[in-house]
C-alpha positions in Angstrom: -13.8 8.2 7.8 -13.7 6.1 10.9 -14.4 8.2 13.9 -13.5 6.6 17.2 -11.0 4.1 15.9 -7.9 3.2 17.9 -4.3 3.4 16.7 -4.0 -0.3 15.9 -7.0 -0.1 13.6 -5.7 3.0 12.0 -2.4 1.2 11.3 -4.3 -1.6 9.5 -6.4 0.8 7.5 -3.5 3.0 6.2 -0.7 0.4 6.1 1.5 2.5 8.4 4.3 1.1 10.5 3.3 0.5 14.1 6.6 1.9 15.5 5.9 5.4 14.0 2.1 5.8 14.3 2.3 7.1 17.8 4.5 10.0 16.7 2.3 10.7 13.7 -0.8 10.8 15.9 0.9 13.1 18.4 1.8 15.5 15.6 -1.8 15.5 14.2 -3.1 16.1 17.7 -0.7 19.0 18.3 -2.0 20.6 15.1 -5.5 20.2 16.4 -6.5 18.0 13.5 -7.5 15.0 15.6 -8.2 14.4 19.3 -7.6 11.4 21.5 -10.4 10.4 23.7 -10.1 7.7 26.4 -12.1 4.6 25.3 -15.4 4.3 27.2 -14.9 0.5 27.7 -11.2 0.4 28.4 -9.6 3.6 29.6 -6.1 2.3 28.9 -6.8 2.9 25.2 -7.6 6.0 23.3 -9.9 6.5 20.3 -9.1 8.9 17.6 -11.6 11.5 16.2 -11.0 14.1 13.6 -11.7 17.7 14.6 -13.5 20.4 12.6 -10.0 21.9 11.7 -8.9 18.4 10.6 -12.0 18.1 8.4 -11.2 21.5 6.8 -7.6 20.4 6.1 -8.7 17.1 4.8 -11.1 18.8 2.3 -8.3 20.9 1.1 -6.0 17.9 0.7 -8.8 16.0 -1.2 -9.2 18.9 -3.6 -5.4 19.0 -4.2 -5.2 15.3 -4.8 -8.2 15.4 -7.2 -6.5 18.1 -9.1 -3.1 16.2 -9.3 -4.9 13.1 -10.4 -6.6 14.9 -13.2 -3.3 16.4 -14.4 -1.6 13.0 -14.3 -4.4 11.3 -16.2 -5.0 14.1 -18.7 -2.7 12.6 -21.4 -5.0 9.5 -21.6 -8.3 9.5 -23.4 -11.3 9.9 -21.1 -12.4 6.3 -21.6 -8.8 5.0 -20.8 -8.6 6.8 -17.4 -10.9 4.6 -15.3 -9.4 1.5 -16.9 -5.8 2.6 -16.1 -6.8 3.5 -12.5 -8.6 0.1 -12.1 -5.4 -1.7 -13.3 -3.2 0.3 -10.9 -5.6 -0.6 -8.0 -5.5 -4.2 -9.0 -1.7 -4.2 -9.0 -1.6 -2.7 -5.6 -3.9 -5.3 -4.2 -2.1 -8.2 -5.9 1.3 -7.0 -4.5 0.0 -6.1 -1.0 1.7 -9.1 0.6 5.1 -7.8 -0.8 4.7 -4.5 1.0 6.8 -3.7 4.0 3.5 -2.8 5.8 0.7 -4.7 4.1 -2.8 -3.3 4.3 -5.0 -5.0 6.9 -8.0 -7.2 5.8 -10.5 -4.3 6.5 -8.5 -1.7 4.7 -10.1 -1.8 1.3 -13.7 -1.4 2.5 
């Protein structure tokens, strides 16, 4: 997680389109999953912070994603699963520049 990041940084981390991120952030805020806080150094900008409710939702989502990944990978032998995932991750990175919204330089950290 990256508490206190701004929307531009978020766009680079998640490879989201700049023109839609404001709407997404507004919806997350209306659900009380994040809050916008005026930046201490420059009050023209807001920083984003996840709320306790947002953390709860994120934990539930993480559990669902983990379950789905296990189901998808289950036909493979246990030793094949990490190799397959590593190859997929490599393909994503190698094709990043072809994406409509490429990941920023700091995204994979």
